[in-house]
PDB file of N, CA, C and O in Angstrom:
ATOM      1  N   MET A   1      -0.062  -4.013 -30.141  1.00  0.00           N
ATOM      2  CA  MET A   1       0.529  -3.361 -28.993  1.00  0.00           C
ATOM      3  C   MET A   1      -0.430  -3.524 -27.809  1.00  0.00           C
ATOM      4  O   MET A   1      -1.635  -3.312 -27.939  1.00  0.00           O
ATOM      5  N   SER A   2       0.123  -3.902 -26.661  1.00  0.00           N
ATOM      6  CA  SER A   2      -0.718  -4.128 -25.492  1.00  0.00           C
ATOM      7  C   SER A   2      -1.196  -2.806 -24.914  1.00  0.00           C
ATOM      8  O   SER A   2      -0.598  -1.754 -25.140  1.00  0.00           O
ATOM      9  N   SER A   3      -2.287  -2.883 -24.164  1.00  0.00           N
ATOM     10  CA  SER A   3      -2.838  -1.691 -23.526  1.00  0.00           C
ATOM     11  C   SER A   3      -1.832  -1.072 -22.572  1.00  0.00           C
ATOM     12  O   SER A   3      -1.721   0.152 -22.500  1.00  0.00           O
ATOM     13  N   LEU A   4      -1.095  -1.901 -21.836  1.00  0.00           N
ATOM     14  CA  LEU A   4      -0.123  -1.382 -20.889  1.00  0.00           C
ATOM     15  C   LEU A   4       0.964  -0.576 -21.587  1.00  0.00           C
ATOM     16  O   LEU A   4       1.346   0.492 -21.109  1.00  0.00           O
ATOM     17  N   ILE A   5       1.453  -1.066 -22.688  1.00  0.00           N
ATOM     18  CA  ILE A   5       2.483  -0.342 -23.435  1.00  0.00           C
ATOM     19  C   ILE A   5       1.931   0.989 -23.938  1.00  0.00           C
ATOM     20  O   ILE A   5       2.623   2.007 -23.907  1.00  0.00           O
ATOM     21  N   MET A   6       0.710   0.977 -24.390  1.00  0.00           N
ATOM     22  CA  MET A   6       0.087   2.213 -24.866  1.00  0.00           C
ATOM     23  C   MET A   6      -0.068   3.213 -23.719  1.00  0.00           C
ATOM     24  O   MET A   6       0.188   4.404 -23.895  1.00  0.00           O
ATOM     25  N   ILE A   7      -0.481   2.739 -22.567  1.00  0.00           N
ATOM     26  CA  ILE A   7      -0.630   3.616 -21.397  1.00  0.00           C
ATOM     27  C   ILE A   7       0.726   4.192 -21.000  1.00  0.00           C
ATOM     28  O   ILE A   7       0.839   5.385 -20.718  1.00  0.00           O
ATOM     29  N   GLU A   8       1.753   3.345 -20.978  1.00  0.00           N
ATOM     30  CA  GLU A   8       3.094   3.816 -20.628  1.00  0.00           C
ATOM     31  C   GLU A   8       3.551   4.924 -21.570  1.00  0.00           C
ATOM     32  O   GLU A   8       4.105   5.932 -21.132  1.00  0.00           O
ATOM     33  N   GLU A   9       3.316   4.731 -22.857  1.00  0.00           N
ATOM     34  CA  GLU A   9       3.722   5.740 -23.848  1.00  0.00           C
ATOM     35  C   GLU A   9       2.962   7.044 -23.637  1.00  0.00           C
ATOM     36  O   GLU A   9       3.545   8.124 -23.732  1.00  0.00           O
ATOM     37  N   GLU A  10       1.672   6.951 -23.353  1.00  0.00           N
ATOM     38  CA  GLU A  10       0.876   8.146 -23.094  1.00  0.00           C
ATOM     39  C   GLU A  10       1.389   8.888 -21.866  1.00  0.00           C
ATOM     40  O   GLU A  10       1.483  10.116 -21.866  1.00  0.00           O
ATOM     41  N   ILE A  11       1.718   8.137 -20.825  1.00  0.00           N
ATOM     42  CA  ILE A  11       2.231   8.757 -19.601  1.00  0.00           C
ATOM     43  C   ILE A  11       3.553   9.464 -19.870  1.00  0.00           C
ATOM     44  O   ILE A  11       3.774  10.578 -19.396  1.00  0.00           O
ATOM     45  N   GLU A  12       4.421   8.823 -20.621  1.00  0.00           N
ATOM     46  CA  GLU A  12       5.718   9.434 -20.935  1.00  0.00           C
ATOM     47  C   GLU A  12       5.568  10.741 -21.699  1.00  0.00           C
ATOM     48  O   GLU A  12       6.448  11.600 -21.636  1.00  0.00           O
ATOM     49  N   ASN A  13       4.472  10.898 -22.415  1.00  0.00           N
ATOM     50  CA  ASN A  13       4.270  12.084 -23.239  1.00  0.00           C
ATOM     51  C   ASN A  13       3.381  13.140 -22.582  1.00  0.00           C
ATOM     52  O   ASN A  13       3.041  14.140 -23.214  1.00  0.00           O
ATOM     53  N   LEU A  14       3.006  12.930 -21.337  1.00  0.00           N
ATOM     54  CA  LEU A  14       2.173  13.916 -20.651  1.00  0.00           C
ATOM     55  C   LEU A  14       2.949  15.204 -20.383  1.00  0.00           C
ATOM     56  O   LEU A  14       4.154  15.169 -20.134  1.00  0.00           O
ATOM     57  N   PRO A  15       2.255  16.334 -20.435  1.00  0.00           N
ATOM     58  CA  PRO A  15       2.882  17.573 -19.977  1.00  0.00           C
ATOM     59  C   PRO A  15       3.220  17.440 -18.490  1.00  0.00           C
ATOM     60  O   PRO A  15       2.579  16.669 -17.776  1.00  0.00           O
ATOM     61  N   GLU A  16       4.205  18.175 -18.030  1.00  0.00           N
ATOM     62  CA  GLU A  16       4.701  18.049 -16.662  1.00  0.00           C
ATOM     63  C   GLU A  16       3.582  18.180 -15.625  1.00  0.00           C
ATOM     64  O   GLU A  16       3.494  17.371 -14.702  1.00  0.00           O
ATOM     65  N   HIS A  17       2.736  19.187 -15.774  1.00  0.00           N
ATOM     66  CA  HIS A  17       1.658  19.388 -14.795  1.00  0.00           C
ATOM     67  C   HIS A  17       0.723  18.179 -14.741  1.00  0.00           C
ATOM     68  O   HIS A  17       0.349  17.724 -13.660  1.00  0.00           O
ATOM     69  N   ASP A  18       0.353  17.668 -15.899  1.00  0.00           N
ATOM     70  CA  ASP A  18      -0.537  16.506 -15.939  1.00  0.00           C
ATOM     71  C   ASP A  18       0.131  15.276 -15.322  1.00  0.00           C
ATOM     72  O   ASP A  18      -0.528  14.474 -14.660  1.00  0.00           O
ATOM     73  N   PHE A  19       1.430  15.133 -15.540  1.00  0.00           N
ATOM     74  CA  PHE A  19       2.156  14.021 -14.949  1.00  0.00           C
ATOM     75  C   PHE A  19       2.137  14.118 -13.424  1.00  0.00           C
ATOM     76  O   PHE A  19       1.955  13.110 -12.743  1.00  0.00           O
ATOM     77  N   ILE A  20       2.321  15.310 -12.892  1.00  0.00           N
ATOM     78  CA  ILE A  20       2.296  15.510 -11.442  1.00  0.00           C
ATOM     79  C   ILE A  20       0.920  15.160 -10.882  1.00  0.00           C
ATOM     80  O   ILE A  20       0.823  14.490  -9.854  1.00  0.00           O
ATOM     81  N   VAL A  21      -0.131  15.603 -11.543  1.00  0.00           N
ATOM     82  CA  VAL A  21      -1.492  15.295 -11.106  1.00  0.00           C
ATOM     83  C   VAL A  21      -1.735  13.784 -11.159  1.00  0.00           C
ATOM     84  O   VAL A  21      -2.301  13.211 -10.228  1.00  0.00           O
ATOM     85  N   LEU A  22      -1.311  13.149 -12.235  1.00  0.00           N
ATOM     86  CA  LEU A  22      -1.464  11.699 -12.364  1.00  0.00           C
ATOM     87  C   LEU A  22      -0.714  10.958 -11.274  1.00  0.00           C
ATOM     88  O   LEU A  22      -1.239  10.012 -10.687  1.00  0.00           O
ATOM     89  N   ARG A  23       0.515  11.383 -11.000  1.00  0.00           N
ATOM     90  CA  ARG A  23       1.328  10.740  -9.968  1.00  0.00           C
ATOM     91  C   ARG A  23       0.646  10.841  -8.610  1.00  0.00           C
ATOM     92  O   ARG A  23       0.596   9.859  -7.868  1.00  0.00           O
ATOM     93  N   GLU A  24       0.127  12.006  -8.281  1.00  0.00           N
ATOM     94  CA  GLU A  24      -0.570  12.186  -7.000  1.00  0.00           C
ATOM     95  C   GLU A  24      -1.826  11.317  -6.936  1.00  0.00           C
ATOM     96  O   GLU A  24      -2.111  10.706  -5.906  1.00  0.00           O
ATOM     97  N   TRP A  25      -2.569  11.265  -8.031  1.00  0.00           N
ATOM     98  CA  TRP A  25      -3.773  10.431  -8.090  1.00  0.00           C
ATOM     99  C   TRP A  25      -3.399   8.959  -7.903  1.00  0.00           C
ATOM    100  O   TRP A  25      -4.060   8.235  -7.159  1.00  0.00           O
ATOM    101  N   PHE A  26      -2.338   8.525  -8.580  1.00  0.00           N
ATOM    102  CA  PHE A  26      -1.935   7.126  -8.502  1.00  0.00           C
ATOM    103  C   PHE A  26      -1.461   6.760  -7.100  1.00  0.00           C
ATOM    104  O   PHE A  26      -1.788   5.685  -6.597  1.00  0.00           O
ATOM    105  N   GLN A  27      -0.696   7.640  -6.471  1.00  0.00           N
ATOM    106  CA  GLN A  27      -0.236   7.389  -5.105  1.00  0.00           C
ATOM    107  C   GLN A  27      -1.422   7.281  -4.149  1.00  0.00           C
ATOM    108  O   GLN A  27      -1.428   6.429  -3.260  1.00  0.00           O
ATOM    109  N   ASP A  28      -2.424   8.141  -4.327  1.00  0.00           N
ATOM    110  CA  ASP A  28      -3.618   8.095  -3.495  1.00  0.00           C
ATOM    111  C   ASP A  28      -4.377   6.789  -3.722  1.00  0.00           C
ATOM    112  O   ASP A  28      -4.813   6.149  -2.765  1.00  0.00           O
ATOM    113  N   LEU A  29      -4.534   6.398  -4.971  1.00  0.00           N
ATOM    114  CA  LEU A  29      -5.215   5.143  -5.299  1.00  0.00           C
ATOM    115  C   LEU A  29      -4.476   3.954  -4.691  1.00  0.00           C
ATOM    116  O   LEU A  29      -5.097   3.061  -4.115  1.00  0.00           O
ATOM    117  N   ASP A  30      -3.158   3.943  -4.820  1.00  0.00           N
ATOM    118  CA  ASP A  30      -2.345   2.862  -4.284  1.00  0.00           C
ATOM    119  C   ASP A  30      -2.503   2.773  -2.762  1.00  0.00           C
ATOM    120  O   ASP A  30      -2.634   1.680  -2.212  1.00  0.00           O
ATOM    121  N   SER A  31      -2.490   3.911  -2.096  1.00  0.00           N
ATOM    122  CA  SER A  31      -2.662   3.932  -0.638  1.00  0.00           C
ATOM    123  C   SER A  31      -4.028   3.399  -0.229  1.00  0.00           C
ATOM    124  O   SER A  31      -4.139   2.632   0.727  1.00  0.00           O
ATOM    125  N   LYS A  32      -5.067   3.806  -0.954  1.00  0.00           N
ATOM    126  CA  LYS A  32      -6.426   3.336  -0.643  1.00  0.00           C
ATOM    127  C   LYS A  32      -6.538   1.828  -0.835  1.00  0.00           C
ATOM    128  O   LYS A  32      -7.161   1.144  -0.023  1.00  0.00           O
ATOM    129  N   LYS A  33      -5.944   1.312  -1.893  1.00  0.00           N
ATOM    130  CA  LYS A  33      -5.991  -0.139  -2.141  1.00  0.00           C
ATOM    131  C   LYS A  33      -5.226  -0.892  -1.059  1.00  0.00           C
ATOM    132  O   LYS A  33      -5.673  -1.947  -0.610  1.00  0.00           O
ATOM    133  N   TRP A  34      -4.075  -0.363  -0.632  1.00  0.00           N
ATOM    134  CA  TRP A  34      -3.289  -0.989   0.425  1.00  0.00           C
ATOM    135  C   TRP A  34      -4.077  -1.001   1.733  1.00  0.00           C
ATOM    136  O   TRP A  34      -4.142  -2.022   2.417  1.00  0.00           O
ATOM    137  N   ASP A  35      -4.677   0.146   2.074  1.00  0.00           N
ATOM    138  CA  ASP A  35      -5.476   0.227   3.300  1.00  0.00           C
ATOM    139  C   ASP A  35      -6.630  -0.766   3.272  1.00  0.00           C
ATOM    140  O   ASP A  35      -6.920  -1.408   4.281  1.00  0.00           O
ATOM    141  N   LYS A  36      -7.287  -0.897   2.130  1.00  0.00           N
ATOM    142  CA  LYS A  36      -8.405  -1.833   1.989  1.00  0.00           C
ATOM    143  C   LYS A  36      -7.925  -3.267   2.175  1.00  0.00           C
ATOM    144  O   LYS A  36      -8.595  -4.074   2.821  1.00  0.00           O
ATOM    145  N   ARG A  37      -6.782  -3.577   1.617  1.00  0.00           N
ATOM    146  CA  ARG A  37      -6.237  -4.938   1.742  1.00  0.00           C
ATOM    147  C   ARG A  37      -5.907  -5.258   3.204  1.00  0.00           C
ATOM    148  O   ARG A  37      -6.222  -6.345   3.688  1.00  0.00           O
ATOM    149  N   ILE A  38      -5.278  -4.319   3.899  1.00  0.00           N
ATOM    150  CA  ILE A  38      -4.957  -4.529   5.315  1.00  0.00           C
ATOM    151  C   ILE A  38      -6.248  -4.674   6.125  1.00  0.00           C
ATOM    152  O   ILE A  38      -6.351  -5.547   6.986  1.00  0.00           O
ATOM    153  N   GLU A  39      -7.229  -3.814   5.842  1.00  0.00           N
ATOM    154  CA  GLU A  39      -8.515  -3.886   6.546  1.00  0.00           C
ATOM    155  C   GLU A  39      -9.180  -5.238   6.319  1.00  0.00           C
ATOM    156  O   GLU A  39      -9.680  -5.849   7.264  1.00  0.00           O
ATOM    157  N   ASP A  40      -9.190  -5.706   5.082  1.00  0.00           N
ATOM    158  CA  ASP A  40      -9.791  -7.011   4.773  1.00  0.00           C
ATOM    159  C   ASP A  40      -9.048  -8.145   5.476  1.00  0.00           C
ATOM    160  O   ASP A  40      -9.671  -9.056   6.021  1.00  0.00           O
ATOM    161  N   ASP A  41      -7.711  -8.089   5.463  1.00  0.00           N
ATOM    162  CA  ASP A  41      -6.923  -9.126   6.132  1.00  0.00           C
ATOM    163  C   ASP A  41      -7.192  -9.126   7.635  1.00  0.00           C
ATOM    164  O   ASP A  41      -7.282 -10.187   8.253  1.00  0.00           O
ATOM    165  N   ALA A  42      -7.319  -7.938   8.217  1.00  0.00           N
ATOM    166  CA  ALA A  42      -7.603  -7.852   9.660  1.00  0.00           C
ATOM    167  C   ALA A  42      -8.991  -8.405   9.960  1.00  0.00           C
ATOM    168  O   ALA A  42      -9.171  -9.147  10.926  1.00  0.00           O
ATOM    169  N   THR A  43      -9.962  -8.048   9.143  1.00  0.00           N
ATOM    170  CA  THR A  43     -11.333  -8.531   9.337  1.00  0.00           C
ATOM    171  C   THR A  43     -11.405 -10.052   9.191  1.00  0.00           C
ATOM    172  O   THR A  43     -12.150 -10.718   9.910  1.00  0.00           O
ATOM    173  N   ASP A  44     -10.635 -10.587   8.267  1.00  0.00           N
ATOM    174  CA  ASP A  44     -10.633 -12.039   8.014  1.00  0.00           C
ATOM    175  C   ASP A  44      -9.786 -12.810   9.017  1.00  0.00           C
ATOM    176  O   ASP A  44      -9.733 -14.039   8.964  1.00  0.00           O
ATOM    177  N   GLY A  45      -9.126 -12.107   9.928  1.00  0.00           N
ATOM    178  CA  GLY A  45      -8.318 -12.778  10.950  1.00  0.00           C
ATOM    179  C   GLY A  45      -6.929 -13.176  10.492  1.00  0.00           C
ATOM    180  O   GLY A  45      -6.221 -13.888  11.203  1.00  0.00           O
ATOM    181  N   LYS A  46      -6.532 -12.725   9.313  1.00  0.00           N
ATOM    182  CA  LYS A  46      -5.231 -13.117   8.774  1.00  0.00           C
ATOM    183  C   LYS A  46      -4.061 -12.496   9.537  1.00  0.00           C
ATOM    184  O   LYS A  46      -2.923 -12.942   9.392  1.00  0.00           O
ATOM    185  N   LEU A  47      -4.330 -11.471  10.349  1.00  0.00           N
ATOM    186  CA  LEU A  47      -3.261 -10.806  11.085  1.00  0.00           C
ATOM    187  C   LEU A  47      -3.254 -11.190  12.562  1.00  0.00           C
ATOM    188  O   LEU A  47      -2.406 -10.721  13.321  1.00  0.00           O
ATOM    189  N   ASP A  48      -4.180 -12.025  12.966  1.00  0.00           N
ATOM    190  CA  ASP A  48      -4.319 -12.382  14.378  1.00  0.00           C
ATOM    191  C   ASP A  48      -3.050 -13.016  14.952  1.00  0.00           C
ATOM    192  O   ASP A  48      -2.593 -12.621  16.024  1.00  0.00           O
ATOM    193  N   ASP A  49      -2.485 -13.985  14.254  1.00  0.00           N
ATOM    194  CA  ASP A  49      -1.273 -14.642  14.759  1.00  0.00           C
ATOM    195  C   ASP A  49      -0.129 -13.651  14.911  1.00  0.00           C
ATOM    196  O   ASP A  49       0.604 -13.690  15.899  1.00  0.00           O
ATOM    197  N   LEU A  50       0.024 -12.770  13.939  1.00  0.00           N
ATOM    198  CA  LEU A  50       1.080 -11.769  13.998  1.00  0.00           C
ATOM    199  C   LEU A  50       0.862 -10.817  15.178  1.00  0.00           C
ATOM    200  O   LEU A  50       1.805 -10.492  15.899  1.00  0.00           O
ATOM    201  N   ALA A  51      -0.370 -10.379  15.369  1.00  0.00           N
ATOM    202  CA  ALA A  51      -0.678  -9.477  16.481  1.00  0.00           C
ATOM    203  C   ALA A  51      -0.451 -10.167  17.818  1.00  0.00           C
ATOM    204  O   ALA A  51       0.109  -9.569  18.737  1.00  0.00           O
ATOM    205  N   ASN A  52      -0.877 -11.414  17.936  1.00  0.00           N
ATOM    206  CA  ASN A  52      -0.690 -12.150  19.186  1.00  0.00           C
ATOM    207  C   ASN A  52       0.787 -12.365  19.501  1.00  0.00           C
ATOM    208  O   ASN A  52       1.198 -12.262  20.657  1.00  0.00           O
ATOM    209  N   THR A  53       1.571 -12.658  18.492  1.00  0.00           N
ATOM    210  CA  THR A  53       3.013 -12.815  18.687  1.00  0.00           C
ATOM    211  C   THR A  53       3.631 -11.510  19.174  1.00  0.00           C
ATOM    212  O   THR A  53       4.447 -11.513  20.096  1.00  0.00           O
ATOM    213  N   ALA A  54       3.247 -10.400  18.561  1.00  0.00           N
ATOM    214  CA  ALA A  54       3.779  -9.101  18.958  1.00  0.00           C
ATOM    215  C   ALA A  54       3.386  -8.771  20.400  1.00  0.00           C
ATOM    216  O   ALA A  54       4.213  -8.291  21.175  1.00  0.00           O
ATOM    217  N   LEU A  55       2.138  -9.025  20.756  1.00  0.00           N
ATOM    218  CA  LEU A  55       1.684  -8.752  22.124  1.00  0.00           C
ATOM    219  C   LEU A  55       2.419  -9.625  23.139  1.00  0.00           C
ATOM    220  O   LEU A  55       2.818  -9.146  24.200  1.00  0.00           O
ATOM    221  N   ASN A  56       2.595 -10.892  22.817  1.00  0.00           N
ATOM    222  CA  ASN A  56       3.323 -11.794  23.719  1.00  0.00           C
ATOM    223  C   ASN A  56       4.782 -11.367  23.866  1.00  0.00           C
ATOM    224  O   ASN A  56       5.327 -11.387  24.970  1.00  0.00           O
ATOM    225  N   ASP A  57       5.404 -10.988  22.776  1.00  0.00           N
ATOM    226  CA  ASP A  57       6.791 -10.509  22.840  1.00  0.00           C
ATOM    227  C   ASP A  57       6.883  -9.279  23.731  1.00  0.00           C
ATOM    228  O   ASP A  57       7.802  -9.164  24.542  1.00  0.00           O
ATOM    229  N   PHE A  58       5.937  -8.364  23.582  1.00  0.00           N
ATOM    230  CA  PHE A  58       5.947  -7.158  24.395  1.00  0.00           C
ATOM    231  C   PHE A  58       5.778  -7.497  25.881  1.00  0.00           C
ATOM    232  O   PHE A  58       6.499  -6.978  26.733  1.00  0.00           O
ATOM    233  N   LYS A  59       4.820  -8.371  26.175  1.00  0.00           N
ATOM    234  CA  LYS A  59       4.577  -8.770  27.565  1.00  0.00           C
ATOM    235  C   LYS A  59       5.786  -9.462  28.181  1.00  0.00           C
ATOM    236  O   LYS A  59       6.007  -9.373  29.389  1.00  0.00           O
ATOM    237  N   ASN A  60       6.569 -10.152  27.354  1.00  0.00           N
ATOM    238  CA  ASN A  60       7.737 -10.876  27.829  1.00  0.00           C
ATOM    239  C   ASN A  60       9.028 -10.057  27.737  1.00  0.00           C
ATOM    240  O   ASN A  60      10.125 -10.600  27.873  1.00  0.00           O
ATOM    241  N   GLY A  61       8.891  -8.770  27.509  1.00  0.00           N
ATOM    242  CA  GLY A  61      10.051  -7.894  27.474  1.00  0.00           C
ATOM    243  C   GLY A  61      10.898  -7.986  26.221  1.00  0.00           C
ATOM    244  O   GLY A  61      12.026  -7.494  26.212  1.00  0.00           O
ATOM    245  N   LYS A  62      10.394  -8.597  25.171  1.00  0.00           N
ATOM    246  CA  LYS A  62      11.150  -8.727  23.928  1.00  0.00           C
ATOM    247  C   LYS A  62      10.843  -7.540  22.999  1.00  0.00           C
ATOM    248  O   LYS A  62      10.273  -7.692  21.919  1.00  0.00           O
ATOM    249  N   HIS A  63      11.243  -6.370  23.464  1.00  0.00           N
ATOM    250  CA  HIS A  63      11.022  -5.164  22.663  1.00  0.00           C
ATOM    251  C   HIS A  63      12.095  -4.130  23.000  1.00  0.00           C
ATOM    252  O   HIS A  63      12.803  -4.226  24.003  1.00  0.00           O
ATOM    253  N   LYS A  64      12.176  -3.153  22.125  1.00  0.00           N
ATOM    254  CA  LYS A  64      13.128  -2.054  22.327  1.00  0.00           C
ATOM    255  C   LYS A  64      12.355  -0.752  22.347  1.00  0.00           C
ATOM    256  O   LYS A  64      11.419  -0.557  21.573  1.00  0.00           O
ATOM    257  N   ALA A  65      12.755   0.134  23.237  1.00  0.00           N
ATOM    258  CA  ALA A  65      12.137   1.457  23.282  1.00  0.00           C
ATOM    259  C   ALA A  65      12.521   2.229  22.040  1.00  0.00           C
ATOM    260  O   ALA A  65      13.642   2.118  21.543  1.00  0.00           O
ATOM    261  N   LEU A  66      11.600   2.996  21.554  1.00  0.00           N
ATOM    262  CA  LEU A  66      11.879   3.827  20.361  1.00  0.00           C
ATOM    263  C   LEU A  66      12.479   5.143  20.771  1.00  0.00           C
ATOM    264  O   LEU A  66      12.783   5.976  19.917  1.00  0.00           O
TER     265      LEU A  66
END
Protein backbone atom coordinates (compact mmCIF):
# COMPACT_ATOMS: atom_id res chain seq x y z
CA MET A 1 0.00 0.00 0.00
CA SER A 2 1.40 3.39 -0.97
CA SER A 3 2.07 6.10 1.59
CA LEU A 4 -0.51 8.35 -0.05
CA ILE A 5 -3.25 5.76 0.30
CA MET A 6 -2.33 5.24 3.93
CA ILE A 7 -2.42 8.99 4.58
CA GLU A 8 -5.81 9.28 2.87
CA GLU A 9 -7.22 6.49 5.03
CA GLU A 10 -5.86 8.11 8.19
CA ILE A 11 -7.41 11.44 7.22
CA GLU A 12 -10.78 9.83 6.55
CA ASN A 13 -10.72 8.35 10.05
CA LEU A 14 -9.78 11.53 11.92
CA PRO A 15 -12.15 12.86 14.56
CA GLU A 16 -14.04 15.93 13.30
CA HIS A 17 -12.03 18.43 15.36
CA ASP A 18 -8.71 17.00 14.19
CA PHE A 19 -9.92 17.07 10.59
CA ILE A 20 -10.81 20.76 10.92
CA VAL A 21 -7.38 21.55 12.37
CA LEU A 22 -5.68 19.57 9.60
CA ARG A 23 -7.73 21.31 6.91
CA GLU A 24 -6.79 24.74 8.27
CA TRP A 25 -3.12 23.74 8.50
CA PHE A 26 -3.17 22.39 4.94
CA GLN A 27 -4.85 25.51 3.54
CA ASP A 28 -2.23 27.67 5.28
CA LEU A 29 0.60 25.51 3.93
CA ASP A 30 -0.86 25.62 0.42
CA SER A 31 -1.15 29.42 0.57
CA LYS A 32 2.44 29.80 1.77
CA LYS A 33 3.73 27.55 -1.02
CA TRP A 34 1.71 29.49 -3.62
CA ASP A 35 3.01 32.82 -2.30
CA LYS A 36 6.59 31.51 -2.40
CA ARG A 37 6.16 30.32 -5.98
CA ILE A 38 4.77 33.69 -7.11
CA GLU A 39 7.58 35.50 -5.25
CA ASP A 40 10.21 33.29 -6.90
CA ASP A 41 8.67 33.77 -10.35
CA ALA A 42 8.60 37.55 -9.84
CA THR A 43 12.21 37.59 -8.64
CA ASP A 44 13.28 35.47 -11.62
CA GLY A 45 11.54 37.84 -14.04
CA LYS A 46 9.02 35.25 -15.19
CA LEU A 47 6.15 37.71 -14.69
CA ASP A 48 7.77 40.71 -16.38
CA ASP A 49 6.15 40.19 -19.80
CA LEU A 50 2.73 39.75 -18.22
CA ALA A 51 3.15 42.87 -16.09
CA ASN A 52 4.38 44.92 -19.04
CA THR A 53 1.44 43.80 -21.17
CA ALA A 54 -1.00 44.75 -18.41
CA LEU A 55 0.63 48.17 -17.96
CA ASN A 56 0.60 48.85 -21.70
CA ASP A 57 -3.05 47.81 -21.96
CA PHE A 58 -3.92 50.14 -19.10
CA LYS A 59 -2.01 53.05 -20.65
CA ASN A 60 -3.80 52.43 -23.96
CA GLY A 61 -7.24 52.41 -22.37
CA LYS A 62 -7.75 48.65 -22.69
CA HIS A 63 -9.31 48.20 -19.27
CA LYS A 64 -12.63 48.26 -17.49
CA ALA A 65 -13.44 50.06 -14.28
CA LEU A 66 -14.28 47.77 -11.40
